[in-house]
C-alpha positions in Angstrom: 105.2 22.0 107.8 107.3 21.6 111.0 109.2 24.3 112.8 111.9 22.5 114.6 114.9 24.3 113.2 116.2 27.2 115.4 115.8 29.5 112.4 112.0 28.9 112.5 111.7 30.7 115.9 113.6 33.7 114.8 111.8 33.9 111.5 108.6 34.1 113.5 110.1 36.7 115.8 111.0 38.8 112.8 107.5 38.5 111.3 106.0 39.4 114.7 108.0 42.7 114.7 107.9 43.6 111.0 104.5 42.3 109.9 102.3 42.3 113.0 103.6 45.2 115.1 104.9 47.2 112.1 102.2 46.7 109.5 99.1 45.4 111.2 99.3 47.3 114.5 101.4 50.3 113.3 102.9 50.3 116.8 104.8 53.3 118.0 108.6 53.2 118.4 108.1 53.2 122.2 105.8 50.2 122.0 108.2 48.3 119.8 111.0 48.9 122.3 108.9 47.6 125.2 108.1 44.4 123.2 111.7 44.0 122.2 113.1 44.4 125.8 110.4 42.0 127.2 111.1 39.2 124.6 114.8 39.7 124.9 114.6 39.1 128.7 112.3 36.1 128.1 114.6 34.4 125.5 117.7 35.0 127.6 116.0 33.4 130.6 114.9 30.4 128.6 118.4 30.0 127.1 119.9 30.0 130.6 117.5 27.4 131.8 118.1 25.2 128.7 121.9 25.8 129.0 122.3 26.7 125.3 122.8 30.0 123.4 119.8 32.1 122.5 120.5 31.4 118.8 119.9 27.7 119.4 116.5 28.0 121.0 113.6 26.1 119.4 109.9 26.6 119.4 109.4 23.6 121.6 111.5 25.3 124.3 108.8 27.9 124.7 106.6 26.1 127.2 104.0 27.3 129.7 106.4 26.1 132.5 109.2 28.3 131.1 106.8 31.3 131.0 105.8 30.6 134.6 109.4 30.3 135.8 110.2 33.5 133.9 107.4 35.4 135.6 108.6 34.1 139.0 112.1 35.1 138.1 111.0 38.7 137.4 109.5 39.0 140.9 111.9 37.1 143.0 115.3 37.7 141.3 114.8 41.0 139.5 112.4 42.4 142.2 109.9 43.6 139.7 106.5 44.8 140.8 103.4 42.9 139.9 102.5 45.6 137.4 105.8 45.0 135.6 105.3 41.3 135.7 101.9 41.6 134.1 103.3 43.9 131.4 105.8 41.3 130.5 103.1 38.7 130.3 101.0 40.9 128.0 104.0 41.0 125.6 104.5 37.3 125.8 100.8 36.6 125.2 100.8 38.9 122.2 103.8 37.0 120.8 102.2 33.6 121.4 98.9 34.7 119.7 101.1 35.5 116.7 102.6 32.0 117.0 99.2 30.4 117.0 98.3 32.2 113.8 101.6 31.3 112.0 102.4 27.9 113.5 99.1 26.0 114.2 101.0 22.7 114.5 102.1 23.8 118.0 98.7 25.4 118.8 98.1 23.4 122.0 101.5 24.3 123.4 100.8 28.0 122.7 97.3 28.0 124.0 98.5 26.8 127.4 100.6 30.0 127.6 97.6 32.2 126.5 95.5 30.7 129.3 97.8 32.1 131.9 96.0 34.8 134.0 97.3 38.1 135.1 98.3 38.4 138.8 96.1 40.6 141.0 97.8 43.5 142.7 96.6 46.2 145.1 95.9 49.5 143.4 98.4 52.0 144.7 97.1 55.3 146.2 97.5 58.0 143.6 100.0 60.7 144.7 99.1 64.2 143.8 99.5 67.8 145.1 96.7 70.2 145.9 96.7 73.4 143.8 98.2 75.6 146.6 101.0 73.0 146.9 101.7 73.0 143.2 101.9 76.8 143.3 104.5 76.6 146.1 106.6 74.3 143.9 106.2 76.6 140.9 107.6 79.5 142.9 110.9 77.7 143.7 112.8 78.1 140.4 114.7 81.4 140.0 113.5 82.5 136.6 116.4 85.0 136.3 118.5 81.9 135.5 117.9 80.4 132.0 118.1 76.9 133.3 115.6 77.5 136.1 113.3 79.5 133.8 113.2 76.3 131.7 112.5 74.3 134.9 109.6 76.6 135.8 108.3 76.4 132.2 108.4 72.6 132.2 106.7 72.2 135.5 104.0 74.7 134.6 103.4 73.0 131.3 103.0 69.6 132.9 100.5 70.9 135.4 98.6 73.0 132.8 98.3 70.2 130.2 98.3 67.1 132.4 100.7 65.7 129.8 102.6 62.5 130.2 106.3 63.3 130.5 107.0 61.5 127.2 104.4 63.8 125.5 105.9 66.9 127.1 109.5 66.1 126.1 108.4 65.3 122.5 106.8 68.8 122.0 108.4 70.8 119.2 108.0 74.4 118.3 105.7 73.5 115.4 103.3 71.8 118.0 102.8 75.2 119.8 100.3 77.9 119.0 101.5 80.8 121.1 99.1 83.4 119.7 95.5 83.4 120.8 93.9 80.9 121.2 96.9 79.4 123.0 97.2 75.6 122.5 99.6 72.7 122.0 99.4 69.5 120.0 100.3 66.5 122.1 101.4 63.2 120.6 100.1 60.5 123.0 99.9 56.8 123.3 99.1 54.7 120.3 99.8 57.6 118.0 96.8 59.4 119.3 97.0 63.2 119.1 95.1 65.8 121.0 94.9 69.6 121.3 95.3 71.0 124.8 94.6 74.6 125.7 97.3 76.6 127.4 97.0 79.3 130.1 98.2 82.7 129.0 101.0 82.4 131.7 102.1 79.0 130.2 102.1 80.5 126.7 104.3 83.5 127.9 106.8 81.2 129.6 107.0 79.0 126.5 107.5 82.0 124.2 110.4 83.2 126.4 111.9 79.7 126.3 111.7 79.1 122.6 113.1 82.6 121.9 116.3 81.5 123.7 116.7 78.4 121.6 119.3 78.6 118.8 116.9 76.8 116.3 113.5 76.6 117.9 111.9 74.9 114.8 114.4 72.1 114.9 114.2 69.6 117.8 112.2 69.6 121.0 111.3 72.6 123.1 112.6 71.3 126.4 116.3 70.9 126.2 119.3 70.3 128.6 121.8 73.0 129.5 123.9 71.7 126.6 121.1 72.1 124.1 120.3 68.4 123.8 116.8 67.0 124.2 115.9 66.8 127.9 115.8 63.2 129.1 113.2 61.7 131.4 115.8 61.4 134.1 116.7 65.0 133.7 113.1 66.1 134.1 112.7 63.9 137.2 115.8 65.6 138.7 114.2 69.0 138.0 111.0 68.1 139.8 112.9 66.5 142.7 115.1 69.5 143.1 112.3 72.1 143.3 110.1 69.8 145.4 112.8 69.5 147.9 113.1 73.3 148.1 109.4 73.6 148.6 109.4 70.9 151.3 111.7 73.2 153.4 108.8 75.6 153.6 106.0 72.9 153.7 107.5 69.7 155.3 104.3 67.7 154.5 105.5 67.6 150.8 108.3 65.1 151.8 105.6 62.5 152.4 104.0 62.9 149.0 106.6 60.9 147.1 105.6 62.8 144.0 106.8 61.7 140.5 106.5 63.5 137.2 103.3 61.5 136.6 102.1 63.0 139.9 101.8 66.4 138.2 99.4 64.7 135.7 97.4 63.4 138.6 97.5 66.8 140.2 96.1 68.3 137.1 93.3 65.7 136.9 92.3 66.2 140.5 92.2 70.0 140.2 89.9 69.6 137.1 87.7 67.3 139.1 87.6 69.8 142.0 86.6 72.5 139.6 83.5 70.5 138.6 84.7 69.5 135.2 82.8 66.5 133.7 84.6 63.2 133.7 84.3 62.8 129.9 85.9 66.2 129.4 88.8 65.3 131.7 89.1 62.0 129.8 89.6 63.9 126.6 91.9 66.5 128.2 94.2 63.8 129.5 94.0 61.6 126.5 92.6 58.6 128.3 91.2 55.8 126.1 88.6 54.8 128.7 86.6 56.9 131.1 87.2 54.1 133.7 90.8 55.3 133.9 89.6 58.8 134.6 87.1 57.7 137.1 89.8 56.5 139.5 90.4 60.2 140.5 87.0 60.3 142.1 88.2 57.7 144.5 91.3 59.6 145.3 90.4 63.1 146.3 89.6 63.5 150.0 88.3 67.0 149.5 85.6 65.7 147.2 84.8 62.9 149.6 84.3 65.4 152.4 81.9 67.4 150.2 79.9 64.3 149.4 79.7 63.5 153.1 78.5 67.0 153.9 75.9 66.8 151.2 74.7 63.4 152.5 74.6 64.8 156.0 72.4 67.7 154.9 70.2 65.5 152.7 69.6 63.1 155.6 68.2 66.1 157.6 70.6 65.7 160.5 71.8 68.6 162.6 75.5 69.1 162.8 76.8 69.6 166.3 80.2 71.0 167.0 82.2 69.2 169.7 83.9 71.6 172.0 87.6 72.0 171.2 89.7 69.9 173.5 92.5 71.7 175.3 95.0 69.8 177.4 95.2 70.7 181.1 98.5 71.9 182.4 99.1 68.8 184.5 98.5 66.6 181.4 101.0 68.6 179.4 103.5 68.3 182.2 103.0 64.6 182.3 103.5 64.1 178.6 106.6 66.3 178.6 108.0 64.1 181.3 107.8 60.9 179.2 
């Protein structure tokens, strides 16, 4: 059987989403949207290069060179980061594996795409706040205001649970247990669920928040001032607003470039500093692999200093304190004259 008619490509696209992602993988709605957007970008690019409508694309148009050109386009024209480029390639490779299964007559063409490697990229330094810095941020919302009481509750919830922002914004009243033992059910990646304990203070703020909702059992807990589900952009604005307030009292916070995910990192580092085992932190954060959790051991300078001190003591060396240097008056005068 040959697949040269344009309809053949789109029948395979449909079976990829309906049969493979929907029935075989049972992919979440979020995952389906990521796959949809990536393939839409790819097909639009190929159509532009072939100078024909997307509806007229054929299977033989999907060559390894077109994929390579598309990946270059993402970085050079769309200014995507390497991580985004690799994510798009993951989607394309998944689609081409489906093509190999459904259309073996073009197997060699598809295998050339599947052989494309991911691009190496430097691992970014994880941005996080120390516990005392988080406390300063949490003190900024004026809890006498309903909106800012919600802000405080959201930020405290994110730090307490280490939840991804998508998990926090999806929390409903039915997911909360606000009587002892305090806990919340989080719906994570890949439809994985986990139970996370809540601090008594977090439970109290959540109780006050849900008591103000017109219908707490219906819809998410975290909502906008108009009663609609709080968006990711709205949550990012909340963090930026109170982080800026805190930075006026502690200017070093301006250099942190903290995002909502940074509160998740801050939670993980605080757990690590408290001596919690990596496997427990993995389950607390909902990581699939402990290798993901282990990256926090590379991040925390305070723990590295402790290791260095322990190594120093184990080596039997004597610590000597260097006398504190103080500038002479003539040196200060010289520097001030520059």
